[in-house]
Backbone as ProteinMPNN parsed JSONL, in Angstrom:
{"seq_chain_A": "XXXXXXXXXXXXXXXXXXXXXXXXXXXXXXXXXXXXXXXXXXXXXXXXXXXXXXXXXXXXXXXXXXXXXXXXXXXXXXXXXXXXXXXXXXXXXXXXXXXXXXXXXXXXXXXXXXXXXXXXXXXXXXXXXXXXXXXXXXXXXXXXXXXXXXXXXXXXXXXXXXXXXXXXXXXXXXXXXXXXXXXXXXXXXXXXXXXXXXXXXXXXXXXXXXXXXXXXXXXXXXXXXXX", "coords_chain_A": {"N_chain_A": [[27.734, -13.128, -47.674], [25.644, -15.65, -48.927], [22.181, -16.701, -48.358], [22.073, -19.474, -48.583], [24.775, -20.256, -48.247], [25.088, -19.362, -45.63], [23.318, -21.054, -44.3], [24.576, -23.556, -44.524], [26.726, -23.116, -42.962], [25.906, -22.532, -40.464], [26.02, -23.667, -37.179], [23.886, -25.009, -35.81], [22.11, -25.641, -37.887], [23.741, -27.282, -39.428], [24.173, -29.386, -37.639], [21.672, -30.559, -37.64], [21.394, -31.426, -40.199], [21.493, -34.045, -41.417], [19.013, -35.095, -40.852], [17.352, -33.873, -42.591], [17.333, -34.324, -45.632], [16.061, -36.994, -46.014], [13.456, -36.357, -45.233], [12.739, -34.143, -46.752], [13.169, -34.725, -49.414], [11.575, -36.583, -51.758], [11.641, -40.1, -51.695], [14.34, -40.287, -51.02], [16.348, -42.002, -49.764], [16.118, -44.322, -51.322], [16.868, -43.247, -53.78], [19.605, -42.744, -53.322], [20.535, -45.383, -53.058], [19.964, -46.359, -55.62], [21.666, -44.723, -57.101], [24.171, -45.688, -56.266], [24.078, -48.267, -57.36], [23.989, -47.667, -60.117], [26.466, -46.398, -60.511], [28.135, -48.538, -59.945], [27.765, -50.201, -62.1], [29.607, -49.51, -64.025], [31.991, -49.203, -62.681], [34.963, -50.622, -61.412], [35.815, -53.161, -58.919], [37.588, -52.006, -57.019], [37.178, -49.264, -57.195], [37.693, -45.702, -57.607], [35.918, -42.981, -56.562], [34.452, -39.877, -57.334], [32.825, -37.517, -55.371], [30.829, -34.911, -55.543], [29.769, -32.121, -53.715], [29.723, -33.226, -51.148], [29.201, -32.768, -48.498], [27.928, -33.506, -45.259], [27.761, -36.253, -45.759], [25.977, -38.35, -46.359], [25.519, -39.634, -48.892], [28.101, -40.563, -49.328], [28.351, -42.438, -47.255], [26.343, -44.318, -47.939], [27.327, -45.225, -50.436], [29.806, -46.274, -49.646], [29.061, -48.338, -47.925], [27.748, -49.976, -49.718], [29.734, -50.78, -51.473], [32.455, -52.26, -50.534], [35.142, -52.012, -51.302], [35.554, -49.645, -52.587], [37.023, -46.351, -52.855], [36.997, -42.852, -51.989], [36.797, -39.423, -53.068], [35.673, -36.649, -51.624], [34.073, -33.563, -52.117], [33.344, -30.322, -50.954], [32.134, -27.021, -50.29], [31.798, -26.207, -47.643], [33.343, -26.221, -44.577], [32.262, -27.027, -42.156], [30.233, -28.766, -42.943], [31.748, -30.763, -44.138], [33.094, -31.723, -41.913], [30.934, -32.849, -40.59], [30.382, -34.85, -42.441], [32.543, -36.549, -42.024], [31.904, -37.438, -39.448], [29.478, -38.742, -39.969], [30.329, -40.839, -41.591], [31.887, -42.304, -39.825], [33.504, -45.268, -38.848], [34.036, -45.782, -41.504], [35.341, -43.651, -42.532], [38.047, -43.649, -43.156], [38.276, -44.384, -45.767], [37.707, -42.238, -47.335], [38.744, -39.223, -48.769], [38.533, -35.925, -47.941], [37.795, -32.775, -49.306], [37.896, -29.332, -49.009], [36.115, -26.989, -50.84], [35.401, -26.259, -54.303], [34.489, -27.553, -57.576], [36.876, -27.033, -58.937], [38.72, -27.496, -57.009], [38.809, -30.156, -56.725], [40.523, -33.31, -56.923], [42.487, -34.307, -59.812], [42.022, -36.843, -60.707], [42.356, -39.743, -62.806], [38.894, -40.596, -62.311], [36.758, -43.402, -61.517], [34.07, -43.054, -61.529], [31.42, -40.697, -60.77], [29.475, -38.53, -58.668], [26.893, -36.091, -58.171], [24.834, -34.854, -56.097], [21.831, -33.274, -55.22], [22.839, -30.677, -55.469], [23.433, -29.09, -57.816], [21.293, -27.373, -58.252], [21.83, -25.135, -56.802], [23.42, -23.419, -58.208], [23.985, -21.236, -61.073], [23.066, -21.434, -64.615], [25.328, -21.272, -66.332], [27.417, -21.94, -64.602], [26.667, -24.526, -63.963], [27.083, -25.775, -66.435], [29.864, -25.527, -66.61], [30.696, -26.985, -64.352], [29.752, -29.564, -65.014], [31.354, -30.086, -67.265], [33.9, -30.048, -66.1], [33.708, -32.173, -64.314], [33.395, -34.296, -66.135], [35.881, -34.196, -67.42], [37.504, -35.251, -65.489], [36.97, -37.924, -65.397], [37.352, -41.427, -66.171], [37.325, -43.163, -69.373], [34.128, -44.384, -70.371], [33.001, -44.171, -67.88], [30.503, -43.658, -65.305], [28.35, -40.937, -64.531], [26.4, -39.623, -62.035], [23.715, -37.553, -61.387], [21.512, -35.59, -59.439], [18.841, -33.419, -58.7], [16.816, -30.47, -58.072], [14.38, -30.17, -60.55], [12.052, -29.249, -62.884], [9.065, -29.147, -64.917], [8.387, -26.261, -66.942], [6.289, -23.3, -67.153], [3.267, -21.392, -66.708], [1.261, -22.632, -65.271], [1.968, -25.33, -64.882], [4.474, -25.618, -63.453], [3.933, -24.273, -60.915], [1.98, -26.096, -60.006], [3.46, -28.457, -59.597], [5.172, -27.552, -57.593], [3.331, -27.076, -55.589], [2.52, -29.681, -55.08], [4.906, -30.671, -54.07], [5.107, -29.166, -51.706], [2.892, -30.209, -50.403], [3.79, -32.814, -50.039], [5.833, -32.386, -48.174], [4.328, -31.553, -45.972], [2.897, -33.914, -45.525], [4.963, -35.466, -44.681], [5.358, -34.672, -42.149], [6.35, -32.159, -41.743], [6.048, -28.931, -40.419], [3.341, -26.744, -41.331], [4.051, -24.006, -41.766], [6.797, -24.193, -42.108], [6.9, -25.831, -44.35], [5.734, -24.147, -46.246], [7.649, -22.132, -46.248], [9.817, -23.531, -47.264], [8.926, -24.045, -49.86], [8.785, -21.41, -50.815], [11.468, -20.688, -50.67], [12.604, -22.396, -52.573], [11.315, -21.412, -54.843], [12.08, -18.703, -54.972], [14.845, -18.457, -54.601], [16.356, -20.356, -55.92], [17.588, -21.553, -59.048], [15.711, -23.22, -61.063], [15.799, -25.587, -63.563], [14.304, -26.933, -66.576], [13.606, -30.448, -67.188], [14.492, -31.066, -69.82], [16.361, -29.041, -70.305], [18.264, -29.659, -68.334], [19.183, -32.173, -69.23], [20.293, -31.357, -71.642], [22.497, -29.864, -70.798], [24.178, -31.868, -69.798], [24.743, -33.262, -72.173], [26.018, -31.231, -73.654], [28.319, -30.991, -72.179], [29.682, -33.185, -72.941], [28.875, -35.69, -72.156], [27.296, -38.844, -72.764], [24.181, -40.417, -73.627], [22.295, -39.488, -71.522], [20.17, -40.535, -69.035], [17.073, -40.69, -67.486], [16.608, -41.718, -64.196], [15.311, -41.368, -61.832], [12.546, -39.852, -60.283], [11.058, -37.569, -58.207], [8.542, -35.909, -57.494], [9.363, -32.646, -57.577], [12.014, -33.207, -57.952], [14.639, -34.685, -59.856], [16.691, -37.269, -61.295], [19.609, -38.236, -63.115], [21.586, -40.552, -65.033], [24.61, -40.533, -66.784], [27.193, -40.93, -69.317], [30.749, -41.131, -69.969]], "CA_chain_A": [[27.398, -14.553, -47.634], [24.267, -15.899, -49.322], [21.386, -17.456, -47.398], [22.449, -20.882, -48.683], [26.072, -20.402, -47.592], [24.887, -19.191, -44.192], [22.659, -22.248, -43.782], [25.53, -24.653, -44.439], [27.768, -22.748, -42.016], [25.291, -22.386, -39.155], [26.256, -24.916, -36.435], [22.645, -25.722, -35.507], [21.595, -26.2, -39.137], [24.618, -28.382, -39.81], [23.934, -30.51, -36.722], [20.397, -31.193, -37.987], [21.319, -31.622, -41.646], [21.231, -35.42, -41.865], [17.594, -35.382, -40.699], [16.588, -33.149, -43.592], [17.061, -34.911, -46.949], [15.035, -38.036, -46.065], [12.126, -35.767, -45.048], [12.461, -33.094, -47.73], [13.358, -35.204, -50.78], [10.817, -37.829, -51.928], [12.407, -41.271, -52.091], [15.761, -39.942, -50.923], [17.211, -43.155, -49.492], [16.088, -45.183, -52.508], [17.658, -42.576, -54.806], [21.012, -43.0, -53.032], [20.819, -46.778, -53.386], [19.977, -46.472, -57.079], [22.891, -44.079, -57.574], [25.268, -46.622, -56.025], [23.954, -49.349, -58.341], [24.342, -47.145, -61.434], [27.918, -46.207, -60.544], [28.789, -49.852, -59.911], [27.68, -50.853, -63.41], [30.786, -49.194, -64.827], [33.16, -49.056, -61.821], [35.527, -51.89, -60.969], [35.646, -53.416, -57.49], [38.372, -51.101, -56.181], [37.02, -47.98, -57.878], [37.847, -44.407, -56.945], [34.705, -42.252, -56.939], [34.377, -38.458, -56.986], [31.508, -37.122, -54.849], [30.777, -33.455, -55.491], [28.71, -31.766, -52.79], [29.769, -34.381, -50.246], [28.942, -32.374, -47.121], [26.905, -34.301, -44.586], [28.268, -37.609, -45.851], [24.965, -39.393, -46.506], [25.771, -40.457, -50.064], [29.362, -41.264, -49.109], [28.105, -43.61, -46.41], [25.593, -45.301, -48.73], [28.223, -45.811, -51.436], [30.842, -47.056, -48.962], [28.455, -49.571, -47.428], [27.376, -50.819, -50.862], [30.928, -51.258, -52.166], [33.488, -52.23, -49.49], [36.491, -51.757, -51.813], [35.645, -48.318, -53.194], [37.531, -45.201, -52.11], [36.248, -41.661, -52.385], [37.22, -38.046, -52.869], [34.476, -35.849, -51.429], [34.351, -32.134, -52.229], [32.247, -29.473, -50.502], [32.681, -25.721, -49.876], [31.585, -25.931, -46.218], [34.172, -27.002, -43.657], [31.394, -27.626, -41.138], [29.544, -29.906, -43.543], [32.731, -31.83, -44.316], [33.307, -32.325, -40.593], [29.776, -33.703, -40.371], [30.554, -36.029, -43.295], [33.441, -37.448, -41.317], [31.16, -38.049, -38.348], [28.489, -39.652, -40.548], [31.031, -42.019, -42.082], [32.365, -43.092, -38.695], [34.641, -46.141, -39.156], [34.268, -45.81, -42.948], [35.967, -42.388, -42.918], [39.4, -43.861, -43.675], [38.199, -44.631, -47.209], [37.316, -41.004, -48.007], [39.541, -38.004, -48.642], [37.588, -34.814, -48.007], [38.452, -31.566, -49.801], [37.051, -28.151, -48.933], [36.176, -26.173, -52.034], [34.45, -26.474, -55.389], [34.974, -28.521, -58.544], [38.272, -26.751, -59.276], [39.561, -28.0, -55.924], [38.769, -31.621, -56.754], [41.68, -33.926, -57.573], [42.362, -34.493, -61.255], [41.616, -38.207, -61.024], [40.988, -39.938, -63.292], [37.992, -41.335, -61.437], [35.96, -44.468, -62.12], [32.68, -42.632, -61.504], [31.223, -39.455, -60.014], [28.094, -38.157, -58.35], [26.629, -34.725, -57.729], [23.45, -35.018, -55.665], [21.186, -32.158, -54.51], [23.825, -29.596, -55.45], [23.479, -28.211, -58.978], [20.248, -26.341, -58.247], [22.317, -23.958, -56.08], [24.251, -22.572, -59.074], [23.294, -20.824, -62.298], [23.204, -22.311, -65.779], [26.702, -21.293, -66.828], [28.235, -22.693, -63.659], [26.324, -25.947, -64.139], [27.793, -26.247, -67.618], [31.281, -25.63, -66.289], [30.868, -28.109, -63.419], [29.58, -30.817, -65.752], [32.537, -30.272, -68.099], [35.044, -30.355, -65.242], [33.519, -33.544, -63.833], [33.679, -35.221, -67.236], [37.324, -34.188, -67.675], [38.166, -36.02, -64.445], [36.497, -39.305, -65.415], [37.894, -42.376, -67.132], [36.374, -43.531, -70.429], [32.995, -45.262, -70.065], [32.581, -44.009, -66.487], [29.158, -43.118, -65.093], [28.137, -39.73, -63.717], [25.028, -39.586, -61.53], [23.349, -36.228, -60.882], [20.105, -35.447, -59.054], [18.596, -32.093, -58.134], [15.522, -29.915, -58.436], [14.174, -30.014, -61.983], [10.599, -29.332, -63.041], [8.546, -28.513, -66.123], [8.128, -24.828, -66.855], [4.927, -22.924, -67.523], [2.556, -20.615, -65.693], [0.408, -23.495, -64.468], [2.553, -26.634, -64.588], [5.457, -25.571, -62.382], [3.275, -24.059, -59.617], [1.303, -27.316, -59.585], [4.461, -29.365, -59.043], [5.646, -26.995, -56.324], [2.27, -27.323, -54.606], [2.612, -31.096, -54.713], [6.084, -30.809, -53.211], [4.735, -28.623, -50.407], [1.992, -31.192, -49.782], [4.626, -33.928, -49.598], [6.5, -31.982, -46.936], [3.333, -31.594, -44.894], [2.602, -35.32, -45.257], [6.137, -36.031, -44.022], [5.409, -34.176, -40.787], [6.902, -30.817, -41.681], [5.043, -27.94, -40.03], [2.857, -25.996, -42.501], [4.83, -22.789, -41.989], [8.1, -24.597, -42.635], [6.669, -26.32, -45.703], [5.526, -22.969, -47.096], [8.937, -21.453, -46.354], [10.651, -24.318, -48.172], [8.474, -23.785, -51.227], [9.192, -20.051, -51.175], [12.913, -20.686, -50.883], [12.836, -23.026, -53.864], [10.797, -20.538, -55.895], [12.692, -17.376, -55.022], [16.298, -18.411, -54.437], [17.041, -21.363, -56.713], [17.328, -21.523, -60.491], [15.261, -24.553, -61.451], [15.708, -25.788, -65.005], [13.416, -28.004, -67.001], [14.357, -31.674, -67.464], [15.159, -30.995, -71.124], [17.543, -28.194, -70.145], [19.261, -30.399, -67.564], [19.783, -33.177, -70.104], [21.108, -30.664, -72.638], [23.764, -29.502, -70.167], [25.011, -33.069, -69.768], [25.213, -33.534, -73.533], [26.962, -30.186, -74.03], [29.569, -31.249, -71.474], [30.322, -34.337, -73.558], [28.331, -36.966, -71.674], [26.379, -39.507, -73.698], [23.054, -41.212, -73.134], [21.703, -39.128, -70.228], [18.955, -41.329, -68.845], [16.368, -40.414, -66.237], [16.421, -42.912, -63.376], [14.627, -41.048, -60.575], [11.675, -38.684, -60.243], [10.363, -37.398, -56.939], [7.867, -34.613, -57.625], [10.187, -31.615, -58.214], [13.394, -33.679, -58.044], [14.927, -35.675, -60.883], [18.067, -37.732, -61.325], [20.056, -38.814, -64.382], [22.897, -41.158, -65.182], [25.176, -40.293, -68.12], [28.456, -41.661, -69.45], [31.81, -40.491, -70.721]], "C_chain_A": [[25.928, -14.738, -47.995], [23.534, -16.661, -48.236], [21.776, -18.932, -47.4], [23.782, -21.129, -47.985], [25.937, -20.292, -46.079], [24.263, -20.432, -43.581], [23.663, -23.369, -43.575], [26.732, -24.318, -43.549], [27.227, -22.614, -40.593], [25.406, -23.689, -38.363], [24.981, -25.702, -36.149], [22.058, -26.363, -36.757], [22.425, -27.389, -39.58], [24.345, -29.611, -38.947], [22.661, -31.262, -37.078], [20.337, -31.66, -39.432], [20.906, -33.032, -42.042], [19.775, -35.839, -41.677], [16.785, -34.856, -41.878], [16.303, -33.88, -44.887], [16.038, -36.041, -46.96], [13.611, -37.499, -45.905], [11.759, -34.824, -46.181], [12.563, -33.564, -49.177], [12.62, -36.531, -50.942], [11.706, -38.979, -52.398], [13.904, -41.107, -51.963], [16.65, -41.17, -50.738], [17.249, -44.122, -50.667], [16.911, -44.57, -53.634], [19.146, -42.807, -54.586], [21.387, -44.435, -53.4], [20.874, -46.99, -54.893], [21.241, -45.852, -57.659], [24.085, -45.0, -57.396], [25.254, -47.753, -57.048], [24.403, -48.88, -59.723], [25.84, -46.906, -61.556], [28.638, -47.54, -60.656], [28.705, -50.577, -61.247], [28.94, -50.635, -64.245], [32.077, -49.165, -64.005], [33.649, -50.419, -61.35], [35.449, -52.001, -59.45], [36.393, -52.479, -56.578], [38.327, -49.679, -56.728], [37.295, -46.793, -56.961], [36.735, -43.5, -57.474], [34.801, -40.811, -56.457], [32.959, -38.131, -56.549], [31.531, -35.609, -54.659], [29.563, -33.032, -54.677], [28.574, -32.824, -51.711], [29.455, -34.041, -48.798], [27.772, -33.123, -46.515], [27.232, -35.775, -44.625], [27.25, -38.697, -46.11], [25.198, -40.261, -47.736], [27.092, -41.199, -49.94], [29.147, -42.537, -48.295], [27.36, -44.695, -47.173], [26.505, -46.002, -49.727], [29.256, -46.724, -50.765], [30.285, -48.368, -48.425], [28.113, -50.524, -48.565], [28.587, -51.468, -51.516], [32.127, -51.179, -51.218], [34.89, -51.907, -49.987], [36.621, -50.401, -52.498], [36.343, -47.345, -52.255], [36.941, -43.937, -52.73], [37.069, -40.388, -52.19], [35.948, -37.215, -52.804], [34.824, -34.375, -51.381], [33.126, -31.345, -51.782], [32.83, -28.139, -50.041], [32.616, -25.455, -48.374], [32.444, -26.836, -45.352], [33.316, -27.7, -42.612], [30.671, -28.845, -41.687], [30.504, -31.066, -43.815], [33.042, -32.514, -42.986], [32.15, -33.255, -40.251], [29.871, -34.97, -41.213], [31.477, -37.04, -42.623], [32.751, -38.161, -40.173], [30.159, -39.079, -38.878], [29.149, -40.948, -41.015], [31.529, -42.903, -40.946], [33.556, -43.949, -39.079], [34.944, -46.252, -40.65], [35.071, -44.606, -43.421], [37.362, -42.569, -43.509], [39.418, -44.08, -45.186], [37.857, -43.376, -48.005], [38.309, -39.892, -47.718], [38.591, -36.836, -48.88], [38.329, -33.521, -48.332], [37.481, -30.393, -49.689], [37.222, -27.323, -50.197], [35.106, -26.557, -53.039], [35.071, -27.439, -56.401], [36.435, -28.279, -58.9], [39.235, -27.252, -58.207], [39.562, -29.515, -55.853], [40.053, -32.16, -57.384], [41.406, -34.185, -59.047], [41.874, -35.894, -61.619], [42.701, -38.923, -61.809], [40.185, -40.862, -62.378], [37.216, -42.38, -62.235], [34.476, -44.144, -62.156], [32.562, -41.364, -60.673], [29.739, -39.252, -59.743], [28.048, -36.693, -57.95], [25.14, -34.671, -57.374], [22.99, -33.822, -54.848], [22.1, -30.952, -54.399], [23.648, -28.607, -56.599], [22.386, -27.153, -58.98], [20.664, -25.095, -57.454], [23.119, -23.015, -56.967], [23.515, -22.274, -60.373], [23.677, -21.723, -63.475], [24.646, -22.398, -66.24], [27.611, -22.078, -65.899], [27.914, -24.181, -63.732], [27.056, -26.527, -65.337], [29.273, -26.459, -67.307], [31.546, -26.815, -65.36], [30.76, -29.434, -64.163], [30.806, -31.109, -66.619], [33.747, -30.676, -67.267], [34.928, -31.758, -64.639], [33.894, -34.529, -64.936], [35.183, -35.314, -67.493], [38.077, -35.056, -66.671], [37.801, -37.505, -64.463], [37.221, -40.149, -66.463], [36.873, -42.635, -68.249], [35.352, -44.547, -69.926], [32.535, -45.153, -68.609], [31.186, -43.399, -66.424], [29.211, -41.869, -64.225], [26.666, -39.698, -63.337], [24.772, -38.213, -60.931], [21.862, -36.212, -60.553], [19.923, -34.108, -58.366], [17.18, -31.654, -58.499], [15.452, -29.692, -59.941], [12.694, -30.217, -62.245], [10.165, -28.671, -64.34], [8.258, -27.036, -65.883], [6.675, -24.557, -67.217], [4.203, -22.264, -66.372], [1.695, -21.474, -64.78], [1.134, -24.759, -64.011], [3.543, -26.581, -63.428], [4.827, -25.261, -61.027], [2.547, -25.297, -59.102], [2.299, -28.285, -58.958], [5.004, -28.855, -57.716], [4.6, -27.169, -55.229], [2.291, -28.775, -54.151], [3.803, -31.345, -53.793], [5.785, -30.303, -51.809], [3.811, -29.584, -49.667], [2.762, -32.41, -49.294], [5.322, -33.597, -48.28], [5.531, -32.052, -45.756], [3.002, -33.033, -44.52], [3.751, -36.01, -44.54], [6.301, -35.517, -42.597], [6.018, -32.81, -40.631], [5.78, -29.837, -41.332], [4.626, -27.108, -41.239], [3.661, -24.738, -42.806], [6.188, -23.107, -42.596], [7.97, -25.106, -44.062], [6.48, -25.156, -46.669], [6.835, -22.216, -47.301], [9.863, -22.191, -47.309], [10.239, -24.079, -49.619], [8.908, -22.392, -51.684], [10.687, -19.969, -51.454], [13.259, -21.289, -52.24], [12.446, -22.08, -54.997], [11.647, -19.294, -56.076], [14.214, -17.367, -55.042], [17.053, -19.424, -55.286], [16.646, -21.249, -58.181], [16.994, -22.937, -60.947], [15.142, -24.612, -62.969], [14.659, -26.848, -65.313], [14.244, -29.278, -67.201], [15.097, -31.642, -68.797], [16.419, -30.144, -71.047], [18.641, -28.916, -69.367], [19.945, -31.456, -68.424], [20.682, -32.531, -71.146], [22.465, -30.269, -72.06], [24.699, -30.706, -70.116], [25.572, -33.381, -71.161], [26.258, -32.505, -73.961], [28.318, -30.391, -73.367], [30.308, -32.459, -72.028], [29.861, -35.675, -73.033], [27.364, -37.528, -72.717], [25.269, -40.212, -72.938], [22.545, -40.78, -71.758], [20.327, -39.767, -70.085], [18.339, -41.017, -67.491], [16.186, -41.714, -65.457], [15.592, -42.655, -62.129], [13.784, -39.805, -60.776], [10.953, -38.677, -58.905], [9.719, -36.029, -56.889], [8.79, -33.602, -58.302], [11.654, -32.005, -58.326], [13.521, -34.713, -59.154], [16.398, -36.048, -60.834], [18.389, -38.432, -62.638], [21.361, -39.576, -64.181], [23.333, -40.907, -66.624], [26.601, -40.833, -68.118], [29.47, -40.887, -70.266], [32.04, -41.225, -72.04]], "O_chain_A": [[25.062, -14.064, -47.439], [24.146, -17.201, -47.315], [21.808, -19.57, -46.348], [23.919, -22.086, -47.223], [26.582, -21.028, -45.333], [24.624, -20.83, -42.473], [23.612, -24.064, -42.56], [27.644, -25.131, -43.398], [27.996, -22.586, -39.632], [24.933, -24.724, -38.831], [24.984, -26.93, -36.235], [21.566, -27.49, -36.708], [21.885, -28.39, -40.052], [24.291, -30.733, -39.449], [22.569, -32.468, -36.848], [19.332, -32.234, -39.852], [20.054, -33.201, -42.914], [19.337, -36.825, -42.269], [15.676, -35.323, -42.139], [15.135, -34.054, -45.233], [15.193, -36.058, -47.855], [12.662, -38.115, -46.389], [10.585, -34.715, -46.537], [12.093, -32.873, -50.08], [13.006, -37.519, -50.316], [12.435, -38.846, -53.38], [14.663, -41.72, -52.714], [17.61, -41.353, -51.488], [18.301, -44.683, -50.974], [17.583, -45.293, -54.369], [19.882, -43.041, -55.544], [22.442, -44.67, -53.989], [21.733, -47.719, -55.388], [21.823, -46.39, -58.6], [24.932, -45.087, -58.286], [26.307, -48.152, -57.546], [25.113, -49.601, -60.423], [26.424, -47.185, -62.603], [29.631, -47.661, -61.373], [29.498, -51.482, -61.502], [29.297, -51.474, -65.072], [33.162, -49.107, -64.584], [32.855, -51.266, -60.941], [35.063, -51.049, -58.772], [35.92, -52.17, -55.484], [39.337, -48.975, -56.719], [37.153, -46.864, -55.74], [36.624, -43.278, -58.679], [35.184, -40.552, -55.316], [32.0, -38.427, -57.262], [32.167, -35.094, -53.74], [28.456, -33.517, -54.91], [27.472, -33.268, -51.391], [29.442, -34.931, -47.948], [26.754, -33.347, -47.169], [27.012, -36.485, -43.644], [27.608, -39.874, -46.087], [25.092, -41.485, -47.657], [27.205, -42.339, -50.392], [29.702, -43.588, -48.616], [27.706, -45.872, -47.068], [26.468, -47.226, -49.854], [29.544, -47.814, -51.26], [30.963, -49.395, -48.465], [28.18, -51.742, -48.398], [28.49, -52.572, -52.052], [32.753, -50.124, -51.114], [35.755, -51.559, -49.183], [37.712, -50.047, -52.947], [36.275, -47.479, -51.033], [36.447, -43.958, -53.858], [37.905, -40.288, -51.292], [35.229, -37.085, -53.794], [35.76, -33.976, -50.687], [32.003, -31.655, -52.179], [33.913, -28.117, -49.456], [33.308, -24.566, -47.879], [32.303, -28.059, -45.381], [33.605, -28.832, -42.224], [30.511, -29.844, -40.987], [30.108, -32.228, -43.729], [33.231, -33.729, -42.934], [32.36, -34.329, -39.686], [29.487, -36.048, -40.758], [31.219, -38.243, -42.653], [32.979, -39.35, -39.946], [30.011, -40.158, -38.305], [28.585, -42.03, -40.85], [31.585, -44.124, -41.091], [34.541, -43.419, -39.592], [35.999, -46.764, -41.026], [35.445, -44.539, -44.592], [37.813, -41.728, -44.286], [40.471, -43.971, -45.814], [37.73, -43.441, -49.228], [38.67, -39.65, -46.566], [37.922, -36.775, -49.911], [39.352, -33.207, -47.723], [36.369, -30.454, -50.213], [38.344, -26.993, -50.582], [34.058, -27.099, -52.689], [36.08, -28.077, -56.102], [37.168, -29.238, -59.142], [40.428, -27.414, -58.466], [40.245, -30.097, -55.011], [40.61, -31.531, -58.283], [40.255, -34.273, -59.477], [41.367, -36.106, -62.72], [43.88, -38.733, -61.509], [40.725, -41.779, -61.761], [37.041, -42.264, -63.448], [33.699, -44.887, -62.755], [33.492, -40.998, -59.955], [28.876, -39.731, -60.478], [29.027, -36.132, -57.457], [24.294, -34.466, -58.244], [23.662, -33.403, -53.906], [22.138, -30.283, -53.366], [23.708, -27.398, -56.377], [22.533, -26.128, -59.647], [19.931, -24.106, -57.434], [23.47, -21.918, -56.532], [22.556, -22.957, -60.732], [24.492, -22.636, -63.347], [25.139, -23.492, -66.513], [28.488, -22.806, -66.362], [28.81, -25.011, -63.577], [27.588, -27.636, -65.271], [29.857, -27.468, -67.704], [32.505, -27.561, -65.557], [31.583, -30.328, -63.964], [31.248, -32.256, -66.698], [34.526, -31.539, -67.67], [35.933, -32.449, -64.473], [34.629, -35.487, -64.694], [35.699, -36.4, -67.757], [39.167, -35.544, -66.969], [38.281, -38.265, -63.621], [37.644, -39.645, -67.503], [35.686, -42.354, -68.079], [35.678, -45.45, -69.155], [31.745, -45.982, -68.157], [30.742, -42.721, -67.351], [30.02, -41.769, -63.303], [25.791, -39.74, -64.201], [25.522, -37.757, -60.068], [21.049, -36.757, -61.3], [20.748, -33.705, -57.546], [16.442, -32.387, -59.158], [16.353, -29.098, -60.533], [12.134, -31.248, -61.87], [10.818, -27.742, -64.814], [7.932, -26.621, -64.771], [5.925, -25.475, -67.548], [4.485, -22.537, -65.205], [1.425, -21.093, -63.641], [0.94, -25.212, -62.882], [3.469, -27.404, -62.515], [5.159, -25.935, -60.052], [2.499, -25.526, -57.894], [2.023, -28.871, -57.911], [5.267, -29.645, -56.809], [4.947, -27.385, -54.067], [2.1, -29.063, -52.969], [3.717, -32.135, -52.852], [6.167, -30.938, -50.826], [3.927, -29.756, -48.453], [2.431, -32.979, -48.254], [5.389, -34.434, -47.379], [5.875, -32.547, -44.683], [2.842, -33.348, -43.34], [3.548, -37.021, -43.867], [7.259, -35.873, -41.911], [6.193, -32.335, -39.509], [4.687, -29.915, -41.893], [5.462, -26.794, -42.087], [3.923, -24.435, -43.97], [6.673, -22.397, -43.477], [8.836, -24.842, -44.896], [7.006, -25.177, -47.782], [7.105, -21.72, -48.395], [10.604, -21.57, -48.07], [11.087, -23.928, -50.498], [9.351, -22.223, -52.82], [11.118, -19.265, -52.367], [14.1, -20.762, -52.967], [13.162, -21.964, -55.991], [11.907, -18.874, -57.203], [14.818, -16.378, -55.455], [18.279, -19.359, -55.365], [15.514, -20.892, -58.507], [17.888, -23.75, -61.187], [14.466, -23.786, -63.581], [14.191, -27.56, -64.425], [15.461, -29.196, -67.367], [16.219, -32.141, -68.89], [17.435, -30.484, -71.654], [19.819, -28.798, -69.704], [21.164, -31.616, -68.352], [21.72, -33.089, -71.499], [23.476, -30.333, -72.76], [25.895, -30.567, -70.369], [26.746, -33.724, -71.297], [27.271, -32.862, -74.564], [29.349, -30.012, -73.923], [31.44, -32.731, -71.627], [30.405, -36.707, -73.427], [26.708, -36.786, -73.448], [25.409, -40.554, -71.763], [22.374, -41.636, -70.89], [19.44, -39.56, -70.913], [19.018, -41.076, -66.466], [15.671, -42.697, -65.991], [15.205, -43.596, -61.436], [14.239, -38.822, -61.363], [10.318, -39.659, -58.523], [10.276, -35.094, -56.314], [8.986, -33.694, -59.513], [12.466, -31.189, -58.763], [12.616, -35.52, -59.367], [17.241, -35.265, -60.396], [17.549, -39.132, -63.203], [22.137, -39.278, -63.273], [22.545, -41.047, -67.56], [27.154, -41.153, -67.066], [29.115, -40.094, -71.138], [32.905, -40.831, -72.823]]}, "name": "protein", "num_of_chains": 1, "seq": "XXXXXXXXXXXXXXXXXXXXXXXXXXXXXXXXXXXXXXXXXXXXXXXXXXXXXXXXXXXXXXXXXXXXXXXXXXXXXXXXXXXXXXXXXXXXXXXXXXXXXXXXXXXXXXXXXXXXXXXXXXXXXXXXXXXXXXXXXXXXXXXXXXXXXXXXXXXXXXXXXXXXXXXXXXXXXXXXXXXXXXXXXXXXXXXXXXXXXXXXXXXXXXXXXXXXXXXXXXXXXXXXXXX"}
């Protein structure tokens, strides 16, 4: 089991998960609201939305509150994180079907839109390409796909500068210096961060059109693209 898999299976880490993204991801709550708006531009009132990496339920809850007639299929490999998603949704849980697994375990759809937030940086380039292709295959024509994850310019000086800024953001958010340093080390040593150009190329290679940057938060970026 990898360190990432262990983190999302550890009961104490799972119990604290919903506290993390708003502190560790600059502009997290605003990013979720923007994602809901972008999906709604192409999704009808009673849309069915695919949410990949749905564990924890924070984006599911934001989307469900923004669009009272939407229904959801949420997919995540961690049973514990899916259970937390159900708790986070509370009375909204009846509108979401939760599936343990990966993209291959997602229903065929077709869906009116899809999101994959803070997930793709956990997998390598080839798996990202495959996931993007499988998401697109499950979407209706003209549907929107919203993706956000770690993405930063490359280079011996530029990327370390952005990672230092991210570490400073964590400290400014109240994260203990040791924890902030550990987070930076984890990002540097355990995740495969692509450049923004590489991330956009993956979306195009999967058959999406017009990938457009809508969110930047230091080392995080988000795009909307269309089938």
